C-alpha positions in Angstrom: 94.5 97.0 102.0 97.7 95.6 100.4 98.3 94.6 96.9 98.5 90.8 96.5 101.9 90.3 94.9 104.6 87.9 94.0 107.8 89.5 95.1 108.4 89.5 98.9 109.5 92.8 100.3 110.8 91.5 103.6 113.9 90.0 102.0 116.7 89.2 104.5 114.5 90.2 107.4 112.6 87.0 107.4 114.7 84.8 109.7 114.2 83.3 113.1 112.0 80.6 114.5 108.6 80.4 116.2 108.5 81.5 119.8 106.9 79.4 122.5 103.8 80.4 124.4 105.9 80.0 127.5 107.6 83.3 126.6 104.6 85.2 128.0 105.1 87.2 131.1 103.4 86.2 134.3 100.7 88.6 135.4 98.6 90.9 133.2 99.6 90.5 129.5 101.3 93.3 127.6 98.5 94.9 125.6 98.4 94.7 121.8 97.2 97.3 119.3 96.9 96.8 115.5 96.9 100.0 113.5 95.4 98.5 110.4 93.2 95.4 110.2 90.3 94.2 108.1 89.7 91.2 110.4 86.3 89.7 109.5 85.2 92.8 107.6 85.5 91.4 104.1 84.2 88.0 105.2 82.0 88.6 108.2 81.1 84.9 108.4 84.8 84.3 109.4 83.8 85.8 112.8 80.1 84.9 112.6 79.4 88.6 111.9 81.1 89.7 115.0 79.5 87.4 117.5 82.8 85.9 118.6 85.1 88.9 117.9 85.0 90.2 121.5 86.2 86.9 123.2 88.9 86.5 120.6 90.2 90.0 121.3 90.0 89.5 125.0 91.7 86.1 125.0 94.6 87.6 123.0 94.9 90.7 125.1 94.2 93.0 122.2 93.4 96.5 123.5 92.9 98.4 120.3 92.0 97.1 116.8 91.8 99.7 114.0 89.0 98.2 111.9 89.6 99.7 108.5 86.6 100.2 106.2 87.4 100.6 102.5 85.4 102.9 100.3 86.7 101.9 96.9 86.4 98.1 97.0 84.0 97.7 94.0 86.4 99.6 91.7 89.8 98.1 92.5 91.5 94.7 92.0 94.5 92.8 90.6 95.8 94.0 87.2 98.7 91.7 86.3 101.3 91.8 89.1 99.8 95.0 90.5 96.7 95.9 92.5 95.0 99.1 91.2 91.8 100.8 90.1 89.9 98.8 87.5 86.8 101.0 86.8 85.5 104.5 87.5 82.8 105.0 90.1 79.8 107.3 89.4 79.2 110.4 91.5 77.9 109.4 94.9 78.8 105.8 94.7 82.0 105.9 96.8 80.3 107.9 99.5 77.3 105.5 99.6 79.6 102.5 99.7 81.7 103.8 102.6 78.8 104.8 104.8 76.9 101.6 104.1 80.0 99.5 105.0 80.7 101.6 108.1 77.2 101.2 109.4 77.3 97.4 108.8 80.6 97.3 110.7 79.1 99.2 113.6 76.2 96.7 113.6 78.6 93.8 113.8 80.5 95.4 116.6 77.3 96.1 118.6 76.2 92.5 118.2 79.7 91.5 119.6 79.2 93.8 122.5 82.3 95.9 121.5 82.7 99.6 121.8 84.6 102.0 119.5 87.3 104.2 121.0 86.0 107.8 120.7 88.1 109.8 123.1 91.5 109.8 124.7 90.0 108.3 127.9 88.8 105.3 125.9 92.3 104.7 124.6 93.7 104.9 128.1 91.0 102.6 129.5 91.7 100.0 126.8 95.4 100.0 127.5 94.9 99.8 131.2 93.3 96.4 130.8 89.7 97.3 130.3 87.5 95.9 127.5 89.1 95.8 124.1 88.0 98.6 121.8 87.7 99.0 118.1 88.9 102.1 116.2 86.7 102.9 113.3 89.2 103.7 110.5 88.7 104.6 106.8 91.1 103.3 104.2 91.1 106.6 102.2 89.0 109.7 102.3 87.6 109.1 98.8 84.1 108.9 100.4 84.2 112.7 100.8 84.3 113.0 97.0 86.0 116.3 97.1 83.9 117.9 99.8 84.5 118.2 103.5 80.8 118.1 104.2 80.8 114.4 105.0 83.7 114.5 107.5 81.6 115.6 110.5 79.0 112.9 109.5 81.8 110.3 109.5 83.0 111.6 112.9 79.5 111.3 114.3 79.5 107.7 113.1 82.7 107.0 115.1 85.5 107.7 112.6 88.7 108.5 114.4 91.4 107.4 111.9 91.6 107.9 108.2 94.0 107.3 105.3 93.8 110.1 102.8 94.4 108.0 99.7 94.1 104.3 98.7 93.8 102.9 95.2 91.5 105.3 93.4 93.9 107.4 91.2 91.2 109.9 90.1 90.8 111.3 93.6 90.5 114.8 94.9 93.2 114.4 97.5 96.6 113.5 96.0 98.9 111.1 94.3 99.2 107.5 95.4 102.1 105.1 95.3 100.6 102.6 92.9 99.5 104.9 90.0 101.1 107.5 87.8 101.0 111.0 89.4 98.1 113.2 88.4 98.4 116.2 90.8 101.3 118.6 90.6 102.9 118.9 94.0 101.3 115.7 95.3 98.7 117.0 97.7 95.9 119.0 96.2 94.4 122.1 97.8 91.5 120.0 98.9 94.0 117.5 100.3 95.6 120.2 102.4 92.1 121.3 103.6 91.3 117.7 104.5 94.5 117.2 106.6 93.8 120.4 108.5 90.1 119.5 109.0 91.1 116.1 110.3 93.4 117.9 112.8 90.6 120.0 114.0 88.1 117.2 114.1 90.3 114.9 116.2 90.8 112.3 113.4 94.2 110.6 113.1 95.8 111.3 109.7 97.2 108.1 108.0 99.6 108.6 105.1 99.8 105.0 104.0 99.6 104.6 100.2 100.7 108.2 99.6 103.2 108.9 96.9 106.4 110.7 97.9 105.2 114.2 97.0 101.8 113.7 98.7 103.6 112.4 101.8 106.0 115.3 101.9 103.4 118.0 101.5 101.0 116.3 104.0 103.7 116.1 106.6 104.4 119.8 106.1 100.7 120.7 106.5 99.6 118.6 109.5 99.7 120.1 112.9 99.4 116.7 114.6 101.7 113.7 114.3 100.4 111.4 111.5 101.1 107.7 111.0 101.9 105.4 108.2 99.7 102.5 109.2 100.9 99.6 107.0 103.7 98.5 104.6 107.4 98.2 105.2 110.4 100.5 105.5 112.7 100.1 102.5 116.2 101.1 101.9 115.5 102.3 98.4 112.6 104.3 96.8 109.5 102.7 95.5 108.0 103.4 92.1 104.4 103.1 90.9 105.5 100.8 88.0 106.8 98.1 90.4 104.7 95.1 91.4 102.5 95.3 94.5 104.5 95.3 97.7 107.6 96.9 96.1 105.6 99.9 95.1 104.2 100.2 98.6 107.5 100.6 100.5 108.2 103.7 102.7 111.7 104.9 102.1 113.8 105.0 105.3 114.5 108.7 104.9 110.8 109.5 104.9 110.1 107.1 107.7 112.7 109.0 109.8 111.0 112.3 108.8 107.7 110.9 110.1 109.4 109.7 113.3 110.9 113.2 113.8 107.4 114.6 113.8 106.4 112.1 116.5 104.6 109.6 114.2 104.9 105.9 113.8 105.2 103.3 111.0 103.1 100.2 111.0 104.5 97.0 109.5 102.1 94.8 107.6 102.3 91.0 107.9 102.8 90.1 104.3 104.8 86.9 104.6 105.9 86.6 100.9 107.6 83.3 100.1 108.2 82.4 103.7 104.6 81.4 104.4 103.1 81.7 107.9 105.7 82.7 110.4 105.0 85.0 113.2 108.6 85.0 114.3 109.7 86.4 111.0 107.3 89.3 111.5 108.8 89.9 115.0 112.3 90.1 113.4 111.0 92.6 110.9 109.6 94.8 113.7 113.0 94.8 115.4 114.8 95.7 112.2 112.4 98.7 111.8 113.2 99.7 115.4 116.9 99.7 114.4 116.0 102.1 111.5 113.7 104.6 113.1 113.6 103.9 116.9 111.4 102.0 119.3 109.0 104.9 119.7 108.1 105.0 116.1 107.3 101.4 115.0 104.0 99.6 115.5 101.9 96.7 114.3 99.8 97.4 111.2 99.0 93.9 110.1 96.6 94.5 107.2 94.9 91.2 108.2 92.5 90.0 105.6 93.7 92.7 103.2 96.2 90.8 101.0 93.7 89.2 98.6 93.6 85.6 97.5 97.3 85.2 96.8 98.7 87.1 99.8 100.2 85.0 102.6 100.0 86.6 106.0 102.0 86.1 109.2 99.1 87.5 111.2 95.7 86.0 110.5 93.9 86.4 113.8 94.0 88.2 117.2 95.8 85.1 118.6 98.7 85.8 116.2 99.0 89.3 117.6 99.6 87.8 121.0 102.2 85.5 119.4 104.1 88.5 118.2 104.5 89.7 121.8 105.6 86.2 122.8 108.2 86.2 120.0 109.6 89.5 121.0 109.9 88.5 124.6 111.5 85.2 123.6 114.2 87.3 121.9 114.8 89.1 125.2 113.6 92.4 123.8 113.2 94.8 126.7 109.7 95.2 128.0 109.6 99.0 127.4 110.3 98.4 123.7 107.7 95.6 123.5 105.1 97.7 125.1 105.8 100.7 122.8 105.9 98.7 119.5 103.0 96.3 120.3 100.5 99.0 121.5 101.9 102.2 123.0 103.0 103.9 119.8 99.7 103.6 118.0 97.8 104.5 121.2 100.0 107.6 121.6 99.4 108.8 118.1 95.6 108.1 118.2 95.3 109.8 121.6 97.2 112.8 120.4 94.9 113.2 117.4 91.7 112.8 119.4 92.8 115.3 122.0 93.2 117.9 119.4 89.4 118.2 119.0 89.0 118.5 122.8 91.6 121.3 122.8 
């Protein structure tokens, strides 16, 4: 979930005009994957508690949607220009909140007739034009509350993708981008054990929201290519004292380190002062491709995660399809479009899942 904020981070990247639906290719549509979405999770009535989610995904050609369940929602919120922890949970509350939320999400998916991707073969089937699949993701491993005992339980529930930190600063894992550092070295001993356990379990490690030192150490520890599911690539370093989106940037040097490990960076759809413009988001994707390469950029919209004041370029599965149209209208080669719009997230997810099978 992104911080709702005043200062747009996209800056000069937000040019271009909307692309026409006629830009779509004839024949089977290029599949789409979103590496970070809360679509309908915070307001399930938006999609009638899942009843019409499946047709919306099918109609838009969405193959994989990472449905990101938060564990810290009751204790975070806007504080001035920033989004951060507001209160301290009691022992057991974060765990209970996560598992309760995850079970509700599974119930909504079941009512919608949707399956969760659980193995590499599911990822391949979804990309090949089978039924769209959800990926159960956790926005932070705070629900473990400093013990790995709950990780297998979460895996059994369907978890295949987890961030390691979010907005709870008093966590057992490591430092985050939006709060003063608490842990020398960034990643704690438990955080290192968590990353290794996720590698063994077949759970994709997501470094979004990690402070620089946490990111650096996690990248050293992981044996499987991780991702950074959502924010933007910035030319300069972020700092926890900056407002919202500015504090959430991933510096280009670290983005390139992640790419060198085979990972990918997801761009969120925070529109800033430009309002609702899918074409601007497509331009931002291509700028990121210029920075780190076509094999290391993906969609990580953070749909429904920007709060009351956040203006998003992607608000529905149909908008994900419009991103493909916008890229094709710019005559971006099909190989790049396929990689950015689905292939890169699918590759990273498949690689993490396969580790457990190995």
